[in-house]
C-alpha positions as a Markdown table, in Angstrom:
| # | Residue | x | y | z |
|---|---|---|---|---|
| 1 | Met | 97.5 | 53.0 | 3.7 |
| 2 | Gly | 94.0 | 53.6 | 5.3 |
| 3 | Ala | 92.9 | 55.9 | 2.3 |
| 4 | Asp | 94.2 | 52.6 | -0.4 |
| 5 | Phe | 92.5 | 50.0 | 1.9 |
| 6 | His | 89.0 | 52.5 | 1.8 |
| 7 | Ser | 89.2 | 52.7 | -2.5 |
| 8 | Arg | 89.7 | 49.7 | -2.7 |
| 9 | Ile | 86.3 | 48.3 | -0.9 |
| 10 | His | 84.1 | 51.1 | -2.5 |
| 11 | Pro | 84.4 | 49.4 | -5.7 |
| 12 | Val | 83.3 | 46.6 | -4.3 |
| 13 | Arg | 80.2 | 47.9 | -1.9 |
| 14 | Gln | 79.0 | 50.2 | -5.2 |
| 15 | Leu | 79.1 | 46.6 | -7.3 |
| 16 | Ala | 76.9 | 45.0 | -4.2 |
| 17 | Val | 74.1 | 48.2 | -4.7 |
| 18 | Leu | 74.0 | 47.1 | -8.8 |
| 19 | Ala | 73.7 | 43.3 | -7.5 |
| 20 | Leu | 70.8 | 44.2 | -5.3 |
| 21 | Leu | 68.8 | 46.4 | -7.6 |
| 22 | Ser | 69.0 | 44.7 | -10.7 |
| 23 | Leu | 67.9 | 40.9 | -8.5 |
| 24 | Gly | 64.4 | 43.9 | -7.4 |
| 25 | Leu | 64.1 | 44.5 | -10.7 |
| 26 | Ala | 64.1 | 40.6 | -12.5 |
| 27 | Ala | 61.9 | 40.5 | -9.6 |
| 28 | Cys | 58.9 | 43.4 | -10.5 |
| 29 | Lys | 59.5 | 41.8 | -14.1 |
| 30 | Thr | 59.0 | 37.9 | -13.3 |
| 31 | Glu | 55.7 | 38.7 | -11.0 |
| 32 | Lys | 52.6 | 37.2 | -12.7 |
| 33 | Asp | 49.3 | 39.9 | -13.0 |
| 34 | Pro | 45.8 | 39.2 | -11.6 |
| 35 | Asp | 43.6 | 36.4 | -12.6 |
| 36 | Gln | 40.6 | 38.1 | -14.1 |
| 37 | Pro | 37.6 | 37.3 | -11.5 |
| 38 | Thr | 35.8 | 34.2 | -12.5 |
| 39 | Ile | 33.0 | 32.2 | -11.4 |
| 40 | Leu | 33.0 | 28.3 | -11.4 |
| 41 | Gly | 29.7 | 26.2 | -11.1 |
| 42 | Val | 26.9 | 25.9 | -13.6 |
| 43 | Pro | 23.5 | 25.8 | -12.2 |
| 44 | Pro | 20.4 | 24.0 | -12.2 |
| 45 | Val | 18.6 | 24.4 | -15.2 |
| 46 | Phe | 15.1 | 23.6 | -13.8 |
| 47 | Ala | 13.4 | 25.2 | -10.5 |
| 48 | Tyr | 10.3 | 24.2 | -9.3 |
| 49 | Leu | 7.5 | 26.0 | -7.6 |
| 50 | Gly | 7.2 | 25.4 | -4.3 |
| 51 | Val | 10.3 | 23.7 | -4.0 |
| 52 | Glu | 13.9 | 25.5 | -2.3 |
| 53 | Tyr | 16.5 | 25.8 | -6.0 |
| 54 | Ser | 19.7 | 26.6 | -4.8 |
| 55 | Tyr | 23.6 | 26.2 | -6.1 |
| 56 | Asn | 26.6 | 27.2 | -4.6 |
| 57 | Phe | 29.0 | 28.8 | -7.1 |
| 58 | Gly | 32.7 | 29.0 | -6.6 |
| 59 | Ala | 35.5 | 31.4 | -7.6 |
| 60 | Tyr | 39.1 | 32.7 | -8.5 |
| 61 | Gly | 41.1 | 35.9 | -9.3 |
| 62 | Gly | 40.9 | 39.5 | -8.5 |
| 63 | Glu | 43.8 | 41.1 | -6.5 |
| 64 | Asp | 41.2 | 41.3 | -3.0 |
| 65 | Ile | 38.1 | 40.0 | -1.8 |
| 66 | Leu | 35.3 | 39.5 | -4.6 |
| 67 | Asp | 31.6 | 41.3 | -4.4 |
| 68 | Tyr | 29.2 | 39.0 | -5.9 |
| 69 | Ser | 25.6 | 40.7 | -7.8 |
| 70 | Leu | 23.0 | 38.8 | -9.8 |
| 71 | Thr | 21.2 | 41.2 | -12.6 |
| 72 | Asn | 18.1 | 40.3 | -14.8 |
| 73 | Ala | 17.3 | 37.6 | -12.0 |
| 74 | Pro | 14.0 | 36.5 | -11.2 |
| 75 | Ser | 12.1 | 38.2 | -8.4 |
| 76 | Trp | 12.4 | 35.2 | -6.8 |
| 77 | Leu | 16.3 | 34.5 | -6.6 |
| 78 | Ala | 18.8 | 36.2 | -4.3 |
| 79 | Leu | 21.9 | 35.9 | -3.4 |
| 80 | Glu | 22.6 | 34.4 | 0.1 |
| 81 | Asp | 23.8 | 36.8 | 2.8 |
| 82 | Thr | 26.9 | 35.8 | 4.0 |
| 83 | Ser | 29.7 | 37.1 | 6.7 |
| 84 | Asn | 32.9 | 35.1 | 5.4 |
| 85 | Lys | 34.5 | 37.4 | 3.0 |
| 86 | Ala | 37.6 | 35.4 | 2.8 |
| 87 | Arg | 35.3 | 32.2 | 1.7 |
| 88 | Gln | 35.7 | 32.5 | -2.9 |
| 89 | Gly | 32.1 | 31.6 | -4.1 |
| 90 | Ile | 28.4 | 32.6 | -3.3 |
| 91 | Ile | 25.6 | 30.9 | -2.5 |
| 92 | Met | 22.5 | 31.8 | -4.4 |
| 93 | Arg | 19.1 | 30.3 | -3.1 |
| 94 | Gly | 15.1 | 31.2 | -3.9 |
| 95 | Val | 12.2 | 29.4 | -3.8 |
| 96 | Pro | 9.7 | 29.6 | -6.7 |
| 97 | Gly | 6.6 | 31.1 | -6.3 |
| 98 | Leu | 7.4 | 31.9 | -2.5 |
| 99 | Thr | 10.1 | 33.8 | -2.3 |
| 100 | Gly | 10.5 | 37.4 | -3.6 |
| 101 | Gly | 7.2 | 38.1 | -3.2 |
| 102 | Ser | 4.7 | 34.8 | -3.2 |
| 103 | Arg | 4.2 | 35.9 | -6.9 |
| 104 | Gly | 2.2 | 31.8 | -7.4 |
| 105 | Glu | 2.4 | 30.5 | -11.0 |
| 106 | Ala | 3.7 | 34.0 | -11.7 |
| 107 | Asp | 7.2 | 32.7 | -11.2 |
| 108 | Leu | 6.1 | 29.8 | -13.9 |
| 109 | Gly | 8.5 | 29.8 | -17.2 |
| 110 | Lys | 11.9 | 30.5 | -18.1 |
| 111 | Thr | 14.2 | 33.1 | -17.9 |
| 112 | Glu | 17.1 | 33.7 | -20.2 |
| 113 | Gly | 20.4 | 35.6 | -19.6 |
| 114 | Ile | 20.4 | 36.0 | -16.0 |
| 115 | Asn | 24.0 | 37.0 | -15.3 |
| 116 | Leu | 25.5 | 36.2 | -11.6 |
| 117 | Val | 29.0 | 38.9 | -11.9 |
| 118 | Thr | 32.0 | 39.1 | -9.5 |
| 119 | Thr | 34.3 | 42.1 | -9.1 |
| 120 | Asp | 37.1 | 42.8 | -6.6 |
| 121 | Gly | 36.7 | 46.6 | -7.2 |
| 122 | Arg | 39.1 | 46.9 | -10.9 |
| 123 | Met | 38.5 | 44.0 | -12.7 |
| 124 | Ala | 34.7 | 42.2 | -12.9 |
| 125 | Gly | 34.0 | 38.5 | -14.0 |
| 126 | Ala | 30.8 | 37.1 | -15.2 |
| 127 | Gln | 28.2 | 33.7 | -15.6 |
| 128 | Pro | 25.7 | 34.1 | -17.4 |
| 129 | Phe | 22.8 | 31.2 | -17.0 |
| 130 | Asp | 19.0 | 30.3 | -17.9 |
| 131 | Ile | 16.3 | 29.1 | -15.2 |
| 132 | Asp | 13.3 | 27.5 | -16.3 |
| 133 | Val | 10.6 | 27.1 | -13.7 |
| 134 | Lys | 8.0 | 24.4 | -14.0 |
| 135 | Tyr | 4.6 | 22.9 | -11.9 |
| 136 | Asn | 6.0 | 20.6 | -9.4 |
| 137 | Val | 4.0 | 17.3 | -10.5 |
| 138 | Met | 1.7 | 15.1 | -8.9 |
| 139 | Ser | 0.6 | 11.5 | -10.7 |
| 140 | Leu | -0.5 | 8.4 | -9.3 |
| 141 | Asp | -0.5 | 5.3 | -9.8 |
| 142 | Ala | -1.8 | 1.5 | -8.5 |
| 143 | Glu | -1.9 | -1.8 | -9.4 |
| 144 | Pro | -4.7 | -4.2 | -10.3 |
| 145 | Phe | -7.2 | -4.5 | -7.2 |
| 146 | Thr | -9.1 | -7.4 | -6.2 |
| 147 | Glu | -11.8 | -8.1 | -3.9 |
| 148 | Gly | -11.2 | -9.9 | -0.8 |
| 149 | Glu | -7.4 | -9.1 | -1.1 |
| 150 | Ser | -5.9 | -5.8 | 0.8 |
| 151 | Pro | -1.8 | -5.6 | -1.2 |
| 152 | Glu | 1.7 | -4.8 | 0.3 |
| 153 | Ile | 3.2 | -1.6 | 0.3 |
| 154 | Pro | 6.1 | -1.9 | -1.6 |
| 155 | Ala | 9.7 | 0.2 | -0.1 |
| 156 | Ser | 10.4 | 3.0 | -1.8 |
| 157 | Asn | 13.7 | 5.1 | -1.1 |
| 158 | Arg | 11.3 | 8.4 | -1.4 |
| 159 | Glu | 10.0 | 10.0 | 1.9 |
| 160 | Gln | 6.6 | 8.5 | 2.8 |
| 161 | Cys | 3.6 | 9.8 | 4.8 |
| 162 | Thr | 2.7 | 7.3 | 7.7 |
| 163 | Leu | 1.8 | 3.4 | 5.9 |
| 164 | Pro | -2.0 | 3.0 | 6.5 |
| 165 | Asp | -2.7 | -0.1 | 8.4 |
| 166 | Leu | -4.3 | -2.5 | 5.4 |
| 167 | Glu | -5.1 | -5.5 | 7.4 |
| 168 | Thr | -7.9 | -4.7 | 9.1 |
| 169 | Glu | -11.3 | -5.4 | 7.5 |
| 170 | Gly | -14.0 | -2.6 | 7.0 |
| 171 | Glu | -18.1 | -3.2 | 6.4 |
| 172 | His | -20.4 | -1.4 | 3.8 |
| 173 | Ser | -23.8 | -1.1 | 3.0 |
| 174 | Val | -25.3 | -1.0 | 0.3 |
| 175 | Thr | -29.5 | -1.4 | -1.2 |
| 176 | Ile | -29.9 | -3.2 | -4.4 |
| 177 | Asn | -32.6 | -3.9 | -7.1 |
| 178 | Leu | -34.5 | -7.0 | -7.0 |
| 179 | Tyr | -35.8 | -8.4 | -10.3 |
| 180 | Asn | -39.1 | -9.9 | -11.8 |
| 181 | Asp | -39.0 | -12.5 | -14.3 |
| 182 | Asp | -39.1 | -9.9 | -17.6 |
| 183 | Gly | -36.3 | -7.9 | -15.3 |
| 184 | Ser | -38.6 | -4.9 | -13.7 |
| 185 | Val | -37.5 | -3.9 | -10.5 |
| 186 | Ser | -40.0 | -5.8 | -8.1 |
| 187 | Gly | -38.5 | -4.1 | -5.3 |
| 188 | Thr | -35.2 | -3.9 | -3.4 |
| 189 | Arg | -32.6 | -5.4 | -0.6 |
| 190 | Glu | -30.4 | -3.7 | 1.5 |
| 191 | Leu | -27.2 | -6.1 | 2.5 |
| 192 | Thr | -24.3 | -5.0 | 4.4 |
| 193 | Leu | -21.0 | -6.9 | 3.2 |
| 194 | Pro | -17.7 | -6.9 | 4.5 |
| 195 | Thr | -14.6 | -4.3 | 2.1 |
| 196 | Arg | -10.8 | -5.1 | 1.6 |
| 197 | Arg | -8.4 | -2.1 | 1.9 |
| 198 | Val | -6.6 | -1.5 | -1.2 |
| 199 | Phe | -4.3 | 1.5 | -2.2 |
| 200 | Val | -3.7 | 4.3 | -5.0 |
| 201 | Lys | -0.3 | 5.7 | -4.5 |
| 202 | Val | 0.0 | 9.8 | -4.7 |
| 203 | Thr | 3.8 | 11.1 | -5.6 |
| 204 | Leu | 5.2 | 15.0 | -5.3 |
| 205 | Asp | 8.1 | 14.9 | -7.9 |
| 206 | Gln | 10.2 | 16.9 | -5.3 |
| 207 | Pro | 10.0 | 18.0 | -2.0 |
| 208 | Ser | 8.1 | 21.2 | -1.4 |
| 209 | Val | 8.6 | 23.7 | 1.5 |
| 210 | Thr | 4.9 | 23.9 | 2.0 |
| 211 | Arg | 2.3 | 21.8 | 2.7 |
| 212 | Val | 0.5 | 20.5 | 0.1 |
| 213 | Ala | -3.0 | 19.6 | 0.3 |
| 214 | Val | -4.9 | 18.0 | -3.2 |
| 215 | Ala | -8.3 | 17.0 | -3.8 |
| 216 | Phe | -9.5 | 13.2 | -4.9 |
| 217 | Glu | -12.4 | 11.9 | -6.7 |
| 218 | Leu | -14.0 | 8.2 | -7.9 |
| 219 | Leu | -15.1 | 7.8 | -11.4 |
| 220 | Ser | -16.6 | 5.6 | -13.6 |
| 221 | Asp | -19.0 | 5.8 | -16.3 |
| 222 | Tyr | -21.8 | 3.4 | -15.1 |
| 223 | Asp | -25.3 | 5.0 | -16.0 |
| 224 | Ala | -28.5 | 3.5 | -14.3 |
| 225 | Ser | -30.3 | 5.5 | -17.2 |
| 226 | Ser | -28.1 | 3.9 | -19.6 |
| 227 | Cys | -30.7 | 1.0 | -21.0 |
| 228 | Asp | -30.2 | -1.3 | -23.3 |
| 229 | Val | -32.9 | -1.0 | -27.0 |
| 230 | Gly | -36.2 | -1.2 | -26.2 |
| 231 | Phe | -35.9 | -0.3 | -22.3 |
| 232 | Ser | -36.4 | 2.4 | -20.1 |
| 233 | Pro | -35.7 | 2.6 | -16.0 |
| 234 | Pro | -35.8 | 1.6 | -14.0 |
| 235 | His | -35.0 | -2.2 | -15.1 |
| 236 | Gln | -32.7 | -4.8 | -15.0 |
| 237 | Asn | -31.5 | -4.6 | -18.9 |
| 238 | Cys | -30.8 | -0.3 | -17.9 |
| 239 | Asp | -29.2 | -1.5 | -14.6 |
| 240 | His | -27.3 | -4.4 | -16.1 |
| 241 | Ser | -27.3 | -2.9 | -19.7 |
| 242 | Ala | -24.7 | -3.4 | -22.8 |
| 243 | Ser | -23.5 | 0.0 | -22.1 |
| 244 | Asn | -22.6 | -0.5 | -18.6 |
| 245 | Ala | -21.0 | -3.8 | -18.5 |
| 246 | Gly | -17.6 | -3.8 | -17.2 |
| 247 | Asp | -18.3 | -0.3 | -15.1 |
| 248 | Ala | -17.3 | -0.6 | -11.2 |
| 249 | Ile | -20.7 | 1.2 | -9.7 |
| 250 | Leu | -19.3 | 3.7 | -7.2 |
| 251 | Gly | -20.9 | 3.2 | -3.5 |
| 252 | Thr | -21.8 | -0.2 | -4.3 |
| 253 | Asp | -18.3 | -1.9 | -5.8 |
| 254 | Ile | -15.6 | 0.5 | -4.4 |
| 255 | Val | -15.6 | 3.3 | -1.9 |
| 256 | Gly | -13.2 | 5.7 | -0.1 |
| 257 | Leu | -14.4 | 5.0 | 3.2 |
| 258 | Gly | -17.0 | 1.8 | 3.8 |
| 259 | Ser | -20.5 | 3.3 | 5.1 |
| 260 | Asn | -20.0 | 0.8 | 8.9 |
| 261 | Ser | -16.2 | 1.4 | 9.1 |
| 262 | Ser | -13.2 | 3.3 | 10.6 |
| 263 | Met | -10.9 | 5.6 | 10.0 |
| 264 | Pro | -8.0 | 4.2 | 8.7 |
| 265 | Arg | -5.1 | 4.1 | 10.7 |
| 266 | Asp | -1.5 | 3.7 | 10.6 |
| 267 | Glu | 0.3 | 0.3 | 10.5 |
| 268 | Thr | 1.0 | -0.4 | 14.5 |
| 269 | Gly | -3.1 | 1.1 | 14.4 |
| 270 | Glu | -2.2 | 3.3 | 17.0 |
| 271 | Ser | -3.3 | 6.5 | 15.5 |
| 272 | Glu | -5.7 | 7.4 | 12.9 |
| 273 | Leu | -4.3 | 8.4 | 9.2 |
| 274 | Asp | -3.9 | 12.4 | 9.6 |
| 275 | Tyr | -3.4 | 13.1 | 6.0 |
| 276 | Ile | -6.3 | 11.6 | 4.5 |
| 277 | Asp | -10.0 | 13.5 | 5.2 |
| 278 | Tyr | -13.1 | 11.7 | 2.7 |
| 279 | Glu | -16.1 | 13.7 | 2.2 |
| 280 | Leu | -19.2 | 12.2 | 1.1 |
| 281 | Asp | -20.8 | 12.7 | -2.7 |
| 282 | Glu | -24.3 | 13.1 | -3.9 |
| 283 | Gln | -25.4 | 9.4 | -3.1 |
| 284 | Gly | -24.3 | 9.8 | 0.0 |
| 285 | Phe | -20.9 | 7.8 | -0.2 |
| 286 | Tyr | -17.5 | 8.3 | 0.4 |
| 287 | Thr | -16.1 | 8.6 | -2.6 |
| 288 | Arg | -13.9 | 11.8 | -2.4 |
| 289 | Gly | -11.6 | 13.7 | -0.2 |
| 290 | Val | -8.8 | 15.8 | 0.3 |
| 291 | Ile | -5.0 | 14.0 | 0.8 |
| 292 | Thr | -2.4 | 16.0 | 2.1 |
| 293 | Leu | 1.6 | 15.4 | 1.6 |
| 294 | Glu | 3.8 | 17.4 | 4.7 |
| 295 | Pro | 6.8 | 19.1 | 3.8 |
| 296 | Gly | 8.9 | 17.0 | 2.3 |
| 297 | Ile | 7.2 | 14.0 | 1.9 |
| 298 | Thr | 6.5 | 13.2 | -1.8 |
| 299 | Glu | 5.1 | 10.0 | -1.7 |
| 300 | Cys | 2.0 | 9.1 | 0.3 |
| 301 | Tyr | -0.9 | 6.4 | -0.5 |
| 302 | Leu | -4.3 | 6.8 | -0.3 |
| 303 | Pro | -6.9 | 3.9 | 1.4 |
| 304 | Leu | -10.1 | 3.0 | -0.5 |
| 305 | Glu | -12.2 | 0.2 | 0.1 |
| 306 | Val | -13.2 | -2.8 | -2.7 |
| 307 | Val | -16.4 | -4.5 | -1.1 |
| 308 | Glu | -16.9 | -7.9 | -1.0 |
| 309 | Asp | -19.9 | -9.1 | -2.6 |
| 310 | Ser | -20.8 | -13.4 | -3.6 |
| 311 | Phe | -21.5 | -12.7 | -7.3 |
| 312 | Ala | -19.0 | -13.5 | -10.3 |
| 313 | Glu | -19.0 | -10.2 | -12.1 |
| 314 | Pro | -16.4 | -9.0 | -14.9 |
| 315 | Val | -13.1 | -7.2 | -14.4 |
| 316 | Glu | -14.9 | -3.3 | -13.6 |
| 317 | Ser | -13.3 | -0.4 | -14.1 |
| 318 | Leu | -13.3 | 2.4 | -12.5 |
| 319 | Arg | -11.0 | 5.9 | -12.6 |
| 320 | Leu | -9.6 | 8.2 | -10.1 |
| 321 | Ala | -8.7 | 11.6 | -10.3 |
| 322 | Leu | -6.6 | 14.4 | -8.8 |
| 323 | Thr | -9.1 | 17.6 | -9.5 |
| 324 | Glu | -8.2 | 20.5 | -7.1 |
| 325 | Val | -4.9 | 21.8 | -5.4 |
| 326 | Arg | -6.4 | 22.7 | -2.2 |
| 327 | Ser | -3.8 | 24.5 | -0.5 |
| 328 | Gly | 0.4 | 24.5 | -1.6 |
| 329 | Leu | 2.2 | 24.7 | -5.0 |
| 330 | Ala | 1.6 | 21.9 | -6.7 |
| 331 | Gly | 0.6 | 21.0 | -10.6 |
| 332 | Leu | -2.0 | 17.5 | -11.5 |
| 333 | Gly | -0.2 | 16.9 | -14.5 |
| 334 | Ser | 3.1 | 18.4 | -17.0 |
| 335 | Gly | 0.6 | 21.3 | -18.1 |
| 336 | Asn | -1.7 | 21.3 | -14.4 |
| 337 | Gly | -4.8 | 20.1 | -16.2 |
| 338 | Gly | -5.5 | 17.0 | -14.5 |
| 339 | Val | -4.5 | 14.1 | -13.2 |
| 340 | Val | -6.6 | 10.8 | -14.0 |
| 341 | Thr | -5.4 | 6.8 | -13.5 |
| 342 | Asn | -7.0 | 4.1 | -14.5 |
| 343 | Leu | -7.9 | 1.4 | -11.5 |
| 344 | Ser | -9.9 | -2.1 | -12.2 |
| 345 | Ile | -11.0 | -4.4 | -9.5 |
| 346 | Gln | -10.7 | -8.3 | -10.5 |
| 347 | Asp | -13.3 | -10.5 | -8.9 |
| 348 | Asn | -12.6 | -13.6 | -6.6 |
| 349 | Glu | -15.8 | -15.7 | -7.2 |
| 350 | Pro | -14.9 | -19.6 | -8.3 |
| 351 | Val | -15.5 | -19.8 | -12.4 |
| 352 | Leu | -18.2 | -22.4 | -13.5 |
| 353 | Ser | -17.4 | -23.7 | -17.0 |
| 354 | Leu | -20.2 | -26.6 | -18.5 |
| 355 | Glu | -18.9 | -30.3 | -19.8 |
| 356 | Thr | -19.8 | -33.2 | -21.7 |
| 357 | Val | -20.2 | -36.0 | -19.3 |
| 358 | Asn | -16.8 | -37.2 | -21.4 |
| 359 | Gly | -15.1 | -34.1 | -20.9 |
| 360 | Gly | -16.0 | -32.9 | -24.0 |
| 361 | Gly | -16.3 | -28.3 | -24.1 |
| 362 | Arg | -18.2 | -28.7 | -27.5 |
| 363 | Asp | -21.2 | -30.6 | -28.1 |
| 364 | Thr | -24.3 | -30.4 | -30.6 |
| 365 | Leu | -28.1 | -31.2 | -29.4 |
| 366 | Asn | -31.5 | -31.2 | -31.0 |
| 367 | Val | -34.5 | -28.6 | -30.1 |
| 368 | Gly | -36.6 | -30.5 | -27.7 |
| 369 | Ala | -33.7 | -33.2 | -26.5 |
| 370 | Val | -32.2 | -33.2 | -22.9 |
| 371 | Arg | -28.8 | -34.3 | -22.5 |
| 372 | Glu | -27.1 | -34.0 | -19.1 |
| 373 | Tyr | -23.9 | -32.1 | -18.7 |
| 374 | Val | -21.1 | -31.3 | -16.2 |
| 375 | Ala | -21.2 | -28.2 | -14.5 |
| 376 | Arg | -17.5 | -27.5 | -13.0 |
| 377 | Leu | -16.3 | -24.7 | -10.3 |
| 378 | Ser | -13.0 | -23.5 | -10.5 |
| 379 | Gly | -11.4 | -21.2 | -7.4 |
| 380 | Asp | -12.1 | -21.7 | -3.2 |
| 381 | Arg | -15.5 | -21.0 | -2.3 |
| 382 | Asp | -16.2 | -21.1 | 1.6 |
| 383 | Arg | -20.3 | -21.7 | 0.8 |
| 384 | Asp | -22.8 | -23.1 | -1.6 |
| 385 | Ile | -22.9 | -21.5 | -4.8 |
| 386 | Leu | -26.3 | -20.5 | -6.5 |
| 387 | Arg | -27.4 | -20.8 | -10.1 |
| 388 | Ser | -29.9 | -18.7 | -11.5 |
| 389 | Ser | -32.1 | -19.5 | -14.6 |
| 390 | Ala | -31.8 | -15.8 | -16.0 |
| 391 | Thr | -29.8 | -14.3 | -17.9 |
| 392 | Pro | -26.5 | -15.4 | -17.0 |
| 393 | Lys | -25.4 | -11.4 | -16.9 |
| 394 | Thr | -28.0 | -11.4 | -13.5 |
| 395 | Pro | -26.2 | -11.1 | -10.6 |
| 396 | Pro | -27.5 | -14.6 | -8.3 |
| 397 | His | -28.4 | -12.3 | -5.1 |
| 398 | Val | -31.0 | -10.7 | -7.5 |
| 399 | Ser | -33.3 | -13.4 | -8.7 |
| 400 | Asn | -34.3 | -16.2 | -7.5 |
| 401 | Pro | -31.8 | -18.5 | -6.8 |
| 402 | Ser | -31.1 | -22.6 | -6.3 |
| 403 | Ser | -28.4 | -24.6 | -5.7 |
| 404 | Leu | -26.4 | -25.2 | -8.6 |
| 405 | Ser | -26.4 | -29.2 | -6.8 |
| 406 | Ser | -29.6 | -30.0 | -7.5 |
| 407 | Asp | -30.8 | -30.6 | -10.8 |
| 408 | Trp | -32.4 | -28.2 | -13.1 |
| 409 | Lys | -33.5 | -27.6 | -16.8 |
| 410 | Thr | -32.1 | -24.7 | -19.3 |
| 411 | Glu | -35.3 | -23.1 | -21.6 |
| 412 | Thr | -33.6 | -25.4 | -24.2 |
| 413 | Gly | -34.0 | -28.8 | -22.6 |
| 414 | Leu | -30.5 | -28.7 | -21.2 |
| 415 | Arg | -30.3 | -30.5 | -18.2 |
| 416 | Met | -27.0 | -30.1 | -15.6 |
| 417 | Thr | -25.7 | -31.5 | -12.7 |
| 418 | Asn | -22.7 | -30.7 | -10.9 |
């Protein structure tokens, strides 16, 4: 009976073993093959000299921990060493112009066909990409200036340097020519005039990892030797010739720092600005200098001083140029050919207009006739306004002025009062 029982159990055991083997074989057949190692992400196309470039790639796939390598990469670019070998992915990092040999501008240009390769030891995957290295461009921007006024610095979401104090007035001494009735120079006069601070915004496109110092210079087309036809310098028709009309005189209308002014300070007035240095030009005026942007700063303010004189002038034009990168890596314009911005100075003097006694803007007068006209001044004034019987372009302070409140007669016989 025991033998019969054993004979009945044995086939059951065989069936159970066969079932387990079948399940095991089925499991082997349905197990998924490992995925090919695959890199995830698209790195930035552009990089900039002196600016950190980095990208964190993701990855998946493979049967083991993935290893990474770069092929055909520029010398400044490398993979970041990491001790976390279980992490899927890798960080790529570098600073064009600095890392990999400090090649500077030699790192400019486009590198094509860079490959990030990953492998688990058996299978491999790759991600091709290109990088184009450009200059980190500097630029200038300024609103029109007005004599006697200091503008406000607008809010910005950029990393800014210390904001300058623009409210404190300065002082500047100039020498002007005096003229005889025929326009020849009769002498000179020393004037000490108040100044008001204005600013030009200096922008660096990307935050640099190093300090960037750049030279600046005020420029103007004014030329005292450019005379009207028939005249030679020194003469009124040279100093105020038609070709010089509307051109600012450096050292007279505007300077970087007034001859009697203190160095610009921060908004609190406690500390001098440490990012600006002024330099003397050939005439002995501070119209040049160097502005420095610390690492990470992308917006800074270059203080200038507009001289407030007491005579009416047209809008005066000049330029500010960034001329040379003294330290750091930056581009003066997209092609590094230089940065120049136009500046203008608007006058704040009252404007004189003439009318007939009935308020007319036009009139007809015979030669030799005398008629009374009304002179009207627009704008605020805190002093007597002087008139001159010299040519209209002659500033009142350089000829023999008399008060506009008294009657005076022009060469054509017009009598005017205010």
